Backbone bond lengths (Angstrom), bond angles and torsions (degrees), N, CA, C in turn:
res aa  C-N    CA-C-N  psi(-1)  N-CA   C-N-CA  omega(-1)  CA-C   N-CA-C  phi
1 X - - - 1.454 - - 1.484 114.11 -
2 X 1.342 115.07 -24.83 1.439 116.79 -176.20 1.541 110.96 -83.77
3 X 1.278 119.89 -30.53 1.428 126.47 -171.03 1.461 113.92 -66.62
4 X 1.365 120.50 -39.13 1.501 120.71 176.37 1.430 111.39 -65.62
5 X 1.347 114.35 -42.72 1.494 114.63 -174.94 1.510 111.68 -65.91
6 X 1.374 115.45 -33.45 1.505 118.51 178.69 1.558 108.99 -69.83
7 X 1.328 113.57 -37.81 1.476 116.15 -179.91 1.559 110.21 -67.21
8 X 1.331 115.78 -34.49 1.475 119.18 177.66 1.529 110.48 -67.30
9 X 1.312 116.61 -37.89 1.434 121.53 178.36 1.549 110.52 -66.52
10 X 1.327 117.03 -40.24 1.519 118.89 176.93 1.515 112.52 -63.60
11 X 1.430 114.62 -37.35 1.459 118.05 179.00 1.423 111.32 -67.69
12 X 1.341 121.50 -36.68 1.440 123.81 179.72 1.528 109.93 -68.16
13 X 1.365 115.16 -39.82 1.487 118.66 179.28 1.524 108.77 -64.62
14 X 1.346 114.97 -45.26 1.514 118.19 176.69 1.446 114.85 -56.48
15 X 1.422 117.82 -40.57 1.452 124.09 -177.95 1.564 106.55 -68.44
16 X 1.323 116.43 -40.85 1.484 118.29 179.21 1.518 111.99 -64.97
17 X 1.348 118.50 -37.89 1.428 121.46 177.90 1.564 111.69 -65.82
18 X 1.357 115.00 -37.27 1.469 119.63 178.51 1.563 109.37 -65.15
19 X 1.349 114.23 -41.62 1.491 115.84 -177.88 1.567 107.78 -68.31
20 X 1.372 116.85 -36.75 1.531 115.46 178.00 1.490 106.93 -67.67
21 X 1.312 121.26 -36.18 1.513 117.46 179.75 1.527 111.23 -66.43
22 X 1.311 116.52 -37.99 1.500 119.88 176.25 1.495 109.88 -59.12
23 X 1.373 112.74 -51.26 1.572 116.58 -179.48 1.420 110.66 -59.96
24 X 1.354 118.65 -34.99 1.445 120.70 -179.00 1.538 111.45 -67.16
25 X 1.326 114.36 -37.71 1.479 117.58 175.57 1.538 112.56 -62.99
26 X 1.375 114.74 -43.97 1.460 119.29 179.53 1.541 111.82 -68.78
27 X 1.338 114.05 -31.65 1.500 119.25 -173.06 1.524 111.85 -83.32
28 X 1.340 118.16 -20.03 1.463 123.07 -177.79 1.510 111.50 -110.21
29 X 1.301 114.89 147.52 1.438 122.34 179.12 1.537 109.94 -76.55
30 X 1.244 119.93 126.75 1.547 118.70 -178.80 1.517 113.19 -69.72
31 X 1.358 115.77 -23.12 1.498 119.88 177.72 1.561 114.91 -78.92
32 X 1.380 116.75 -51.45 1.423 118.14 -177.45 1.504 115.24 -117.08
33 X 1.425 115.24 7.41 1.416 122.01 -179.78 1.524 113.80 56.65
34 X 1.296 118.78 29.94 1.451 123.49 176.73 1.464 113.48 -89.56
35 X 1.235 123.45 140.41 1.470 126.79 174.28 1.503 113.99 -92.65
36 X 1.309 119.60 14.13 1.448 124.57 -174.50 1.560 105.94 -95.66
37 X 1.431 113.37 76.29 1.485 119.61 -175.39 1.445 108.66 -104.06
38 X 1.298 117.38 143.72 1.419 122.87 176.75 1.434 114.15 -134.14
39 X 1.273 121.92 148.73 1.488 126.60 177.01 1.445 108.93 -97.12
40 X 1.397 116.43 144.33 1.453 121.03 -174.20 1.582 109.93 -70.89
41 X 1.321 115.62 177.98 1.440 120.37 -175.52 1.558 111.21 -62.76
42 X 1.359 116.16 -38.29 1.385 119.41 -175.00 1.509 110.99 -89.26
43 X 1.360 116.83 -1.95 1.466 119.28 177.41 1.537 114.36 78.23
44 X 1.331 116.25 6.25 1.479 118.52 -176.02 1.516 113.22 -89.89
45 X 1.312 123.07 -13.65 1.428 124.92 -176.02 1.514 110.47 -135.91
46 X 1.320 115.90 146.28 1.489 121.44 170.57 1.532 106.07 -113.39
47 X 1.343 115.06 122.43 1.446 122.31 -172.44 1.559 109.00 -120.86
48 X 1.327 116.47 146.31 1.411 123.60 172.56 1.561 108.57 -78.69
49 X 1.352 116.22 123.32 1.429 118.41 -173.41 1.501 110.42 -79.60
50 X 1.284 119.30 -12.65 1.530 124.03 -179.61 1.532 111.79 -85.52
51 X 1.365 115.35 -53.44 1.437 119.17 -174.28 1.500 111.41 -108.88
52 X 1.308 120.29 -12.13 1.413 121.30 174.41 1.569 115.03 86.11
53 X 1.306 115.53 11.49 1.477 121.64 -178.53 1.543 107.23 -72.33
54 X 1.351 116.91 130.84 1.446 123.52 172.62 1.565 109.09 -81.70
55 X 1.292 118.26 108.47 1.438 122.45 -172.68 1.510 109.35 -86.76
56 X 1.379 119.59 -48.07 1.497 123.99 174.42 1.454 109.23 -124.11
57 X 1.278 118.40 143.55 1.470 121.39 179.69 1.520 113.13 -139.79
58 X 1.272 117.71 10.59 1.470 121.36 179.12 1.500 112.65 -124.94
59 X 1.321 116.35 35.82 1.391 122.33 178.43 1.572 107.59 -72.38
60 X 1.298 117.22 155.87 1.433 121.21 -175.95 1.604 105.57 -78.02
61 X 1.309 119.73 124.84 1.384 121.22 172.94 1.488 113.12 -96.09
62 X 1.350 118.06 112.73 1.421 125.40 -170.89 1.527 111.44 -89.08
63 X 1.374 119.12 -1.30 1.439 123.85 -176.47 1.506 112.34 -88.21
64 X 1.331 118.13 178.79 1.417 115.88 174.70 1.492 116.65 -71.15
65 X 1.330 117.32 168.48 1.406 122.30 -174.36 1.489 112.70 -81.11
66 X 1.384 117.31 -15.66 1.408 122.18 -174.92 1.602 108.48 -99.57
67 X 1.306 113.37 163.79 1.515 119.81 175.10 1.468 113.33 -119.59
68 X 1.346 115.55 150.15 1.478 118.41 -178.17 1.478 105.50 -144.46
69 X 1.334 117.19 146.01 1.418 125.39 -173.38 1.511 117.34 -116.46
70 X 1.361 113.49 -3.80 1.490 118.61 173.22 1.531 107.81 -150.92
71 X 1.328 112.28 175.81 1.587 116.35 -171.99 1.553 107.11 -68.79
72 X 1.391 117.24 -43.61 1.460 116.34 -173.14 1.540 111.51 -66.03
73 X 1.345 113.59 -37.70 1.491 117.97 178.41 1.522 110.61 -67.03
74 X 1.347 116.25 -33.74 1.472 119.47 177.53 1.504 111.45 -69.29
75 X 1.326 118.41 -37.41 1.441 121.11 -177.45 1.555 110.11 -73.99
76 X 1.387 117.86 -32.30 1.460 120.77 -178.82 1.540 109.20 -74.30
77 X 1.327 119.73 -32.91 1.441 122.98 177.76 1.440 118.91 -79.94
78 X 1.349 117.77 -23.18 1.386 124.24 -176.88 1.493 111.33 -65.31
79 X 1.376 118.98 136.92 1.423 121.86 -178.98 1.559 113.32 -110.59
80 X 1.282 113.15 15.12 1.478 115.85 179.78 1.545 107.68 -117.00
81 X 1.260 117.68 161.82 1.454 123.84 179.65 1.470 111.68 -88.63
82 X 1.337 115.53 -169.66 1.449 122.71 -177.60 1.577 104.79 -79.84
83 X 1.361 115.27 150.81 1.497 116.65 -176.89 1.512 111.33 -71.54
84 X 1.304 113.58 155.73 1.464 118.58 175.26 1.460 116.22 -56.27
85 X 1.325 117.87 143.57 1.400 120.28 -179.23 1.544 113.78 -134.94
86 X 1.275 120.54 148.29 1.452 121.09 179.51 1.563 112.20 -83.60
87 X 1.347 116.71 -9.99 1.414 117.47 -173.99 1.530 111.05 -82.77
88 X 1.331 119.07 3.23 1.488 120.31 176.02 1.521 107.84 -123.01
89 X 1.314 117.11 147.15 1.466 120.66 -169.39 1.490 110.23 -63.17
90 X 1.337 117.48 -32.70 1.450 122.46 -179.00 1.471 114.08 -100.01
91 X 1.325 116.16 11.04 1.516 127.57 -176.40 1.459 110.52 58.43
92 X 1.286 121.82 24.57 1.464 122.05 174.35 1.537 114.40 79.72
93 X 1.299 117.26 15.68 1.470 119.54 -173.51 1.534 112.01 -92.78
94 X 1.341 120.06 -15.67 1.448 120.64 -178.01 1.580 108.82 -89.99
95 X 1.278 115.83 165.22 1.467 122.64 -178.65 1.481 110.25 -76.68
96 X 1.289 115.88 144.03 1.487 122.85 175.56 1.487 109.06 -132.82
97 X 1.345 114.14 121.97 1.457 122.32 -177.89 1.512 108.92 -81.48
98 X 1.311 115.56 129.39 1.487 121.34 -175.65 1.456 111.45 -70.61
99 X 1.332 119.58 147.69 1.470 123.51 -172.13 1.575 106.39 -82.09
100 X 1.245 121.44 -9.32 1.510 119.58 -179.55 1.520 108.83 -78.21
101 X 1.302 116.71 128.32 1.484 120.61 176.86 1.546 113.77 -85.90
102 X 1.307 112.66 62.34 1.469 122.08 -179.42 1.545 113.35 -132.38
103 X 1.293 116.57 152.57 1.434 120.14 -174.35 1.523 107.88 -91.78
104 X 1.341 120.07 -173.32 1.436 124.54 -173.07 1.596 109.14 -65.11
105 X 1.338 117.26 -24.56 1.465 121.08 -178.26 1.531 112.48 -90.45
106 X 1.315 119.27 1.84 1.457 125.04 -176.32 1.509 117.54 79.96
107 X 1.358 114.09 14.76 1.428 118.35 -176.57 1.574 107.40 -96.85
108 X 1.375 113.49 141.95 1.448 115.91 178.88 1.503 115.72 -63.63
109 X 1.322 111.05 149.30 1.538 116.96 -179.23 1.556 110.34 -84.09
110 X 1.277 111.98 159.34 1.482 119.93 176.91 1.515 106.36 -74.35
111 X 1.399 116.51 166.37 1.428 122.79 -178.02 1.567 108.92 -60.37
112 X 1.292 116.32 -41.87 1.465 119.24 -176.80 1.565 108.38 -65.02
113 X 1.291 118.60 -44.09 1.470 120.75 -179.77 1.486 109.27 -67.16
114 X 1.378 121.12 -37.03 1.462 122.31 -179.69 1.551 110.70 -62.15
115 X 1.308 115.13 -45.54 1.487 117.89 177.39 1.549 112.19 -62.44
116 X 1.317 115.03 -35.42 1.468 120.63 179.56 1.569 108.90 -65.98
117 X 1.393 113.77 -45.77 1.497 118.41 -178.75 1.505 108.64 -65.98
118 X 1.359 118.98 -33.98 1.440 118.90 178.29 1.453 111.36 -67.44
119 X 1.296 121.97 -39.52 1.467 122.70 173.30 1.546 111.77 -63.02
120 X 1.266 117.57 -46.04 1.500 121.81 178.25 1.544 109.85 -57.15
121 X 1.314 116.00 -47.65 1.496 122.66 -176.09 1.548 106.95 -62.82
122 X 1.295 118.80 -40.00 1.461 121.88 -176.06 1.488 110.43 -68.30
123 X 1.413 117.42 -44.10 1.440 120.99 179.43 1.523 111.64 -71.77
124 X 1.244 117.87 -32.31 1.460 123.96 175.32 1.488 109.94 -56.60
125 X 1.380 117.35 -48.16 1.459 123.04 -179.14 1.499 109.38 -66.90
126 X 1.389 119.63 -30.23 1.421 120.00 -179.83 1.511 111.45 -73.76
127 X 1.312 114.86 -40.52 1.529 117.67 -172.58 1.544 110.92 -82.97
128 X 1.303 117.76 -9.49 1.539 120.76 176.81 1.503 110.84 -58.98
129 X 1.391 116.32 -33.60 1.422 119.55 -174.01 1.597 104.49 -114.29
130 X 1.301 116.83 121.77 1.431 117.17 -173.75 1.545 115.56 -91.91
131 X 1.388 117.17 -20.17 1.381 120.75 178.69 1.567 109.62 -147.44
132 X 1.328 115.07 176.37 1.482 121.75 179.04 1.459 115.24 -57.69
133 X 1.409 115.44 -34.80 1.467 120.29 -179.16 1.547 111.00 -63.06
134 X 1.329 117.04 -42.13 1.452 121.73 178.98 1.492 109.68 -66.56
135 X 1.341 116.40 -43.17 1.427 122.59 -176.98 1.543 110.15 -61.98
136 X 1.334 117.43 -41.76 1.473 122.11 173.95 1.521 111.73 -63.22
137 X 1.360 119.47 -42.20 1.436 123.46 176.64 1.543 113.03 -61.56
138 X 1.392 112.92 -40.39 1.378 118.45 177.15 1.557 115.21 -61.86
139 X 1.326 111.36 -41.82 1.439 118.27 176.84 1.542 113.99 -69.09
140 X 1.297 117.22 -33.14 1.496 117.63 -179.49 1.507 109.67 -76.14
141 X 1.307 119.04 -36.29 1.482 121.56 178.77 1.491 111.22 -70.53
142 X 1.349 116.90 -32.91 1.440 118.19 178.74 1.523 109.44 -72.41
143 X 1.383 116.35 -33.40 1.466 119.73 178.35 1.594 108.83 -66.26
144 X 1.413 115.34 -41.36 1.486 117.31 174.79 1.488 112.17 -57.94
145 X 1.334 117.97 -41.93 1.436 123.42 -176.59 1.539 109.63 -64.62
146 X 1.358 113.59 -43.45 1.447 119.82 -178.49 1.544 113.12 -63.00
147 X 1.358 113.87 -43.52 1.482 120.27 -176.50 1.541 108.89 -72.12
148 X 1.319 114.54 -39.90 1.513 117.71 175.66 1.417 114.18 -62.56
149 X 1.359 120.93 -35.37 1.425 123.17 174.48 1.590 110.21 -64.87
150 X 1.273 114.11 -42.12 1.461 116.96 -178.85 1.467 114.05 -68.26
151 X 1.386 118.31 -29.11 1.419 123.93 177.94 1.535 111.74 -86.90
152 X 1.319 121.35 -10.64 1.402 124.79 178.59 1.471 115.69 68.36
153 X 1.350 115.20 34.69 1.511 118.21 -179.63 1.517 108.97 -94.79
154 X 1.365 120.22 151.48 1.436 122.11 -177.57 1.469 115.95 -67.57
155 X 1.349 115.99 175.21 1.483 121.18 -177.28 1.502 114.48 -63.58
156 X 1.347 116.02 -33.52 1.455 119.47 -178.32 1.533 110.66 -59.95
157 X 1.333 117.87 -39.10 1.508 121.76 179.51 1.519 108.65 -61.79
158 X 1.341 117.88 -40.37 1.447 118.32 -179.85 1.521 113.19 -64.65
159 X 1.333 112.62 -39.52 1.498 118.58 178.41 1.530 108.87 -60.85
160 X 1.316 115.92 -51.54 1.488 118.34 -178.06 1.472 109.68 -61.78
161 X 1.282 121.91 -42.68 1.525 123.48 176.97 1.439 112.32 -57.81
162 X 1.315 113.12 -44.27 1.507 117.23 178.33 1.575 112.43 -61.26
163 X 1.357 115.52 -42.24 1.453 117.10 177.78 1.502 114.46 -67.41
164 X 1.346 118.89 -34.59 1.424 122.92 174.20 1.492 111.57 -63.56
165 X 1.335 116.77 -40.86 1.475 121.26 -177.93 1.597 109.09 -67.81
166 X 1.337 116.31 -40.64 1.459 120.26 176.47 1.483 108.83 -60.81
167 X 1.291 121.15 -43.55 1.443 122.98 -178.93 1.514 108.96 -63.35
168 X 1.341 119.38 -45.10 1.441 124.55 178.07 1.582 109.50 -58.57
169 X 1.336 115.39 -38.21 1.505 119.21 179.66 1.496 109.31 -68.87
170 X 1.305 119.41 -43.11 1.481 123.25 179.89 1.490 111.41 -63.24
171 X 1.358 114.85 -33.37 1.491 118.63 -179.19 1.496 112.60 -84.33
172 X 1.362 117.26 -3.52 1.416 120.85 179.63 1.515 112.64 70.00
173 X 1.345 117.58 37.66 1.376 119.98 177.56 1.517 116.11 -92.00
174 X 1.357 116.54 -3.66 1.411 121.32 178.73 1.541 112.78 -80.33
175 X 1.273 117.29 -24.68 1.480 120.19 -175.24 1.492 108.76 -60.40
176 X 1.340 114.87 134.21 1.426 123.54 179.17 1.504 115.85 77.49
177 X 1.335 117.96 7.02 1.484 122.40 179.77 1.481 108.19 -131.82
178 X 1.274 117.66 157.33 1.478 122.79 178.59 1.460 111.82 -72.80
179 X 1.367 119.30 139.95 1.414 122.90 178.17 1.531 111.58 -61.56
180 X 1.327 117.71 -39.42 1.428 120.86 178.58 1.584 112.62 -64.69
181 X 1.339 114.85 -37.19 1.419 118.32 179.65 1.514 112.02 -66.52
182 X 1.324 120.01 -43.52 1.435 123.99 176.67 1.524 112.49 -66.43
183 X 1.391 116.32 -41.60 1.406 118.34 178.19 1.547 110.57 -62.44
184 X 1.303 121.02 -41.42 1.428 123.79 178.49 1.423 113.03 -66.07
185 X 1.315 120.85 -41.00 1.433 124.11 173.95 1.500 114.49 -60.32
186 X 1.387 116.65 -39.87 1.445 122.27 179.29 1.569 107.63 -67.94
187 X 1.246 119.32 -39.96 1.449 121.39 173.58 1.546 113.59 -58.96
188 X 1.301 116.45 -44.28 1.465 121.66 -177.10 1.573 106.79 -67.84
189 X 1.327 117.44 -39.00 1.467 121.11 178.13 1.531 111.30 -66.28
190 X 1.363 117.34 -37.63 1.452 119.50 179.25 1.540 111.13 -71.13
191 X 1.303 119.29 -33.33 1.417 122.34 173.88 1.502 113.30 -60.68
192 X 1.340 115.95 -42.02 1.453 120.52 179.01 1.499 110.48 -70.94
193 X 1.373 119.03 -36.63 1.441 121.42 -177.55 1.541 113.44 -69.94
194 X 1.367 113.92 -32.38 1.509 118.71 -176.65 1.587 110.66 -91.93
195 X 1.338 114.14 6.44 1.526 116.57 175.44 1.509 111.17 74.04
196 X 1.336 118.66 19.05 1.503 118.73 174.42 1.555 105.64 -119.26
197 X 1.344 114.52 75.32 1.503 115.29 -173.34 1.562 113.41 -69.50
198 X 1.320 110.99 145.84 1.447 120.38 175.30 1.601 103.91 -132.15
199 X 1.270 113.53 133.04 1.477 117.20 -178.56 1.487 112.56 -67.62
200 X 1.311 116.30 158.64 1.491 118.82 174.88 1.477 114.55 -59.30
201 X 1.356 114.50 -31.47 1.527 115.96 176.39 1.591 112.45 -67.32
202 X 1.347 113.14 -36.24 1.476 114.97 180.00 1.543 111.00 -71.97
203 X 1.339 116.10 -36.67 1.468 116.83 178.84 1.507 111.79 -71.25
204 X 1.324 117.36 -36.15 1.449 119.65 -178.13 1.511 112.16 -70.38
205 X 1.385 114.91 -24.93 1.533 119.81 177.10 1.532 111.12 -65.25
206 X 1.281 116.48 -34.64 1.446 116.94 -177.39 1.593 113.65 -98.94
207 X 1.336 113.42 0.93 1.412 121.77 -177.21 1.556 108.33 -101.00
208 X 1.307 117.60 166.46 1.462 120.47 175.63 1.555 108.59 -107.77
209 X 1.316 114.94 17.61 1.476 122.13 179.06 1.556 109.54 -113.17
210 X 1.308 117.87 146.86 1.421 122.12 177.91 1.554 113.11 -69.89
211 X 1.296 117.66 151.85 1.488 120.44 -173.43 1.542 112.26 -61.82
212 X 1.342 114.28 -36.05 1.484 115.81 -175.49 1.529 109.63 -68.22
213 X 1.354 117.43 -36.05 1.486 120.77 179.37 1.519 108.03 -68.50
214 X 1.340 121.21 -38.93 1.452 122.65 -179.22 1.506 109.57 -63.04
215 X 1.327 118.59 -47.90 1.441 120.37 177.32 1.486 115.78 -60.65
216 X 1.354 115.70 -40.85 1.439 119.12 178.24 1.536 112.70 -66.13
217 X 1.270 117.84 -43.38 1.508 123.97 177.58 1.505 111.24 -66.04
218 X 1.356 118.46 -39.75 1.466 121.60 176.59 1.536 111.74 -62.24
219 X 1.300 116.30 -45.05 1.513 116.56 179.71 1.534 108.44 -62.81
220 X 1.310 119.07 -39.34 1.432 121.63 -177.68 1.538 112.16 -69.20
221 X 1.297 117.46 -41.27 1.491 119.60 -178.72 1.538 108.29 -71.97
222 X 1.366 117.94 -39.13 1.507 121.07 178.86 1.536 111.55 -60.50
223 X 1.381 113.50 -38.15 1.454 116.73 -175.21 1.569 109.24 -75.67
224 X 1.320 118.24 -41.37 1.407 123.58 -173.64 1.573 109.57 -70.03
225 X 1.329 115.40 -38.21 1.458 119.58 -177.24 1.517 112.39 -94.83
226 X 1.309 116.58 1.05 1.527 123.59 174.56 1.557 108.37 57.45
227 X 1.307 113.88 46.86 1.448 118.90 175.36 1.515 110.87 -78.09
228 X 1.288 117.34 125.56 1.419 123.93 -177.85 1.578 109.28 -83.91
229 X 1.266 116.03 104.93 1.476 120.88 -178.21 1.478 109.94 -114.45
230 X 1.348 115.88 117.79 1.451 123.25 176.11 1.506 108.88 -81.43
231 X 1.341 117.35 152.12 1.470 120.28 173.55 1.572 110.39 -55.26
232 X 1.298 115.21 144.01 1.452 119.11 -177.21 1.540 107.44 -75.90
233 X 1.365 117.97 135.22 1.472 121.98 179.32 1.520 104.56 -85.01
234 X 1.346 116.52 131.35 1.481 117.63 179.43 1.554 111.24 -64.04
235 X 1.330 119.01 -24.47 1.444 121.19 -177.55 1.558 112.31 -64.11
236 X 1.355 115.42 -22.92 1.422 119.43 173.96 1.522 119.37 -62.87
237 X 1.422 110.08 -20.35 1.458 114.85 -178.01 1.482 110.35 -96.40
238 X 1.270 116.37 -14.16 1.516 121.26 -171.47 1.566 110.25 -60.23
239 X 1.383 120.39 -51.13 1.455 118.76 -175.86 1.513 112.20 -61.40
240 X 1.332 117.56 -37.23 1.440 119.02 -176.03 1.510 110.01 -71.36
241 X 1.350 116.93 -44.30 1.532 119.26 -177.00 1.573 106.87 -68.34
242 X 1.314 118.85 -41.74 1.472 122.36 -178.57 1.537 107.42 -64.48
243 X 1.270 120.72 -37.63 1.425 121.55 179.43 1.496 112.81 -65.15
244 X 1.383 115.45 -43.54 1.476 121.91 179.88 1.527 109.48 -66.35
245 X 1.353 119.52 -28.22 1.485 122.69 179.32 1.501 110.86 -88.54
246 X 1.320 118.92 -7.86 1.487 120.30 178.07 1.554 110.39 74.85
247 X 1.338 116.87 31.12 1.541 118.82 -178.26 1.474 108.74 -93.39
248 X 1.364 116.77 157.81 1.412 126.18 179.17 1.461 118.21 -73.16
249 X 1.338 116.88 173.23 1.489 119.25 176.50 1.503 110.09 -71.53
250 X 1.352 121.04 -22.51 1.429 122.85 179.64 1.535 110.00 -67.19
251 X 1.333 113.74 -39.89 1.498 121.01 -178.75 1.518 107.59 -64.07
252 X 1.395 116.68 -45.52 1.425 120.90 -177.26 1.581 110.40 -63.69
253 X 1.326 116.68 -42.29 1.463 122.43 176.46 1.573 110.51 -58.52
254 X 1.326 112.95 -46.46 1.436 115.47 -179.72 1.526 114.51 -66.55
255 X 1.350 115.05 -35.90 1.433 118.55 176.91 1.471 110.08 -62.65
256 X 1.324 120.64 -47.10 1.432 124.94 177.54 1.544 113.54 -56.14
257 X 1.341 115.59 -39.36 1.471 121.46 176.48 1.487 109.46 -64.16
258 X 1.337 119.25 -42.37 1.411 120.86 -177.65 1.514 107.01 -70.05
259 X 1.352 125.56 -38.53 1.464 123.15 176.57 1.500 109.15 -60.90
260 X 1.323 117.01 -50.30 1.472 119.75 -177.01 1.468 111.86 -56.85
261 X 1.333 119.82 -48.27 1.445 124.10 -175.06 1.471 110.67 -66.22
262 X 1.337 118.70 -45.20 1.504 122.08 179.61 1.493 111.13 -69.37
263 X 1.297 121.24 -35.00 1.459 123.88 -176.42 1.515 106.56 -65.42
264 X 1.393 117.54 -41.70 1.450 118.04 -177.60 1.561 110.35 -61.36
265 X 1.298 116.43 -23.22 1.492 116.31 -178.08 1.571 109.13 -95.78
266 X 1.314 115.98 13.41 1.464 118.46 173.45 1.550 117.63 79.75
267 X 1.268 117.30 19.19 1.462 119.41 -175.68 1.591 110.42 -85.53
268 X 1.381 114.52 -18.36 1.415 116.18 -178.96 1.575 113.48 -78.80
269 X 1.300 119.39 -17.90 1.421 122.40 -177.55 1.529 113.55 -58.61
270 X 1.295 118.04 123.62 1.469 120.28 175.75 1.483 113.58 82.26
271 X 1.400 121.14 -1.62 1.477 122.73 -176.61 1.588 111.22 -98.33
272 X 1.262 113.56 152.92 1.477 115.97 178.99 1.570 106.81 -74.38
273 X 1.380 115.19 135.34 1.444 118.11 -172.85 1.555 108.38 -71.88
274 X 1.320 122.35 -32.05 1.438 122.99 179.28 1.550 110.67 -65.97
275 X 1.327 114.63 -46.15 1.496 117.93 177.54 1.493 111.70 -64.97
276 X 1.325 119.43 -38.52 1.384 122.51 178.11 1.492 114.67 -63.86
277 X 1.375 116.48 -42.86 1.439 122.23 176.50 1.528 110.61 -67.17
278 X 1.283 119.19 -37.23 1.452 123.75 179.68 1.558 113.11 -63.95
279 X 1.382 110.57 -40.35 1.454 116.97 -178.64 1.572 106.93 -70.00
280 X 1.263 116.58 -40.63 1.489 119.29 179.03 1.520 111.94 -64.65
281 X 1.311 120.31 -35.76 1.396 125.05 176.96 1.560 110.43 -68.71
282 X 1.332 116.35 -34.02 1.475 120.66 -179.17 1.508 108.05 -71.94
283 X 1.313 114.80 -41.36 1.529 120.69 -179.83 1.549 108.27 -65.57
284 X 1.312 118.11 -48.01 1.446 123.57 179.42 1.529 112.82 -60.13
285 X 1.368 117.49 -37.46 1.453 119.15 177.37 1.538 113.97 -68.07
286 X 1.301 115.92 -28.94 1.512 122.07 176.56 1.540 108.39 -74.18
287 X 1.355 117.33 -41.14 1.469 120.66 -174.86 1.550 108.64 -74.48
288 X 1.304 118.94 -25.60 1.456 122.78 -173.70 1.621 108.48 -102.49
289 X 1.292 115.30 9.23 1.499 119.28 177.23 1.536 113.41 58.75
290 X 1.317 115.82 35.74 1.474 122.88 172.41 1.548 106.39 -124.32
291 X 1.256 118.33 60.94 1.445 129.20 -166.92 1.571 108.51 -61.59
292 X 1.325 113.63 129.09 1.477 119.61 170.84 1.541 106.13 -126.41
293 X 1.277 113.10 145.25 1.538 115.41 -178.26 1.465 109.60 -75.75
294 X 1.421 111.65 160.74 1.475 116.11 177.49 1.537 113.35 -63.39
295 X 1.292 116.87 -27.99 1.471 120.82 -179.11 1.572 110.76 -69.87
296 X 1.301 114.52 -38.31 1.471 121.62 179.89 1.548 110.13 -64.55
297 X 1.394 112.77 -47.81 1.498 118.67 -178.43 1.493 107.84 -68.35
298 X 1.268 121.09 -40.70 1.536 123.96 178.13 1.440 111.38 -62.55
299 X 1.304 125.06 -38.01 1.435 131.31 -178.28 1.600 106.83 -64.32
300 X 1.335 115.20 -45.49 1.438 120.17 -179.11 1.489 111.23 -69.76
301 X 1.261 119.60 -45.16 1.488 124.05 -174.79 1.578 112.24 -84.40
302 X 1.278 116.85 -9.31 1.471 125.12 179.05 1.527 109.13 59.92
303 X 1.360 115.28 47.25 1.469 120.80 175.10 1.488 105.61 -128.45
304 X 1.342 117.90 172.10 1.399 121.45 179.22 1.577 111.39 -88.32
305 X 1.317 114.88 159.18 1.465 118.30 179.16 1.505 112.84 -67.61
306 X 1.373 118.40 -27.20 1.454 123.08 177.35 1.552 106.42 -62.65
307 X 1.389 117.57 -45.83 1.469 120.09 -179.12 1.488 110.71 -56.84
308 X 1.374 117.52 -45.22 1.459 123.01 -179.40 1.449 110.62 -60.92
309 X 1.338 119.34 -47.97 1.473 123.48 -178.31 1.587 110.42 -62.95
310 X 1.297 119.52 -41.68 1.421 119.41 179.32 1.524 114.44 -66.75
311 X 1.341 114.84 -44.38 1.494 120.38 178.18 1.566 108.32 -67.97
312 X 1.314 117.18 -36.90 1.443 119.31 179.18 1.530 114.07 -60.58
313 X 1.328 112.00 -46.77 1.524 119.48 177.74 1.487 109.99 -57.82
314 X 1.333 115.70 -47.16 1.467 117.09 -177.89 1.499 111.72 -65.50
315 X 1.328 119.72 -35.82 1.476 120.77 -176.99 1.515 111.20 -72.56
316 X 1.374 116.39 -45.23 1.505 115.61 -174.44 1.570 108.22 -68.50
317 X 1.303 116.84 -29.10 1.479 118.84 175.34 1.465 114.96 -68.90
318 X 1.303 116.93 -33.29 1.480 125.20 179.40 1.515 109.55 -73.14
319 X 1.313 119.10 -40.77 1.473 121.64 178.33 1.529 113.52 -84.05
320 X 1.268 117.94 -6.13 1.457 124.05 175.45 1.494 112.21 73.40
321 X 1.357 118.18 41.06 1.468 124.16 171.02 1.480 111.26 -104.18
322 X 1.297 116.37 135.32 1.444 123.72 -176.42 1.532 108.58 -109.26
């Protein structure tokens, strides 16, 4: 019973050695035995970078058959449209008539053609939404896009916010609540999930909904959709606040050290992350001789000076600075 198993192990080892040998042949140049192999720009050839020998030249090229040397040329030769996106109610699959009144050759249209294109454009916008549900979804996604632009968050956050809103719509969580309130809460949740936190005050500033309603709707949506939200790390606010205040990298590094050291001692529990980060920046600016007033830091962080003073006193006592 022992011999077949040993024989099977030897066969496996032999097969592995053969595979390694084949890989070694592919990985090394047969001319100079170099392992510095590169693939060409179109991926069709494998060339030795030392001696220039073409080792393989019949690889499958999965790219287009045309070549382009700049962005505009690539756009003009491409025969596919834009990728689908969750930020549009139809996911970008319907036709959209351009607002420019020019033909395919870039020449201006006549007055008769311009009026015709205006009518076509108007009816195209009308038929893109077939019912009230799609119109509401279009309005909500446009609100998310508007608020995301005002907050300066990247495209990925808008995509995640749109996905969360679509999930809330499928779960019938919009009923009895304002569309703007749910859209704003979805954007706030997306910012936290993507690690680009924005405070409720910042989100409410660009929204048409009160801060209390945004927080209440956010908690409801997060609970019903089982969104896993970790506590916001105050260090995520430090680069943005320091940049707005014009502080150096040294101050940012010192503020992160203060946050890490005081958080280990349990001072962060139950505290607002924005106020905690603002106090750490204020303390770091004093220690690095780049003094900023409490009012300047409070205006950037959108907290009160009292909050900064309280957190500042706790932090300097914890780190042993007098």
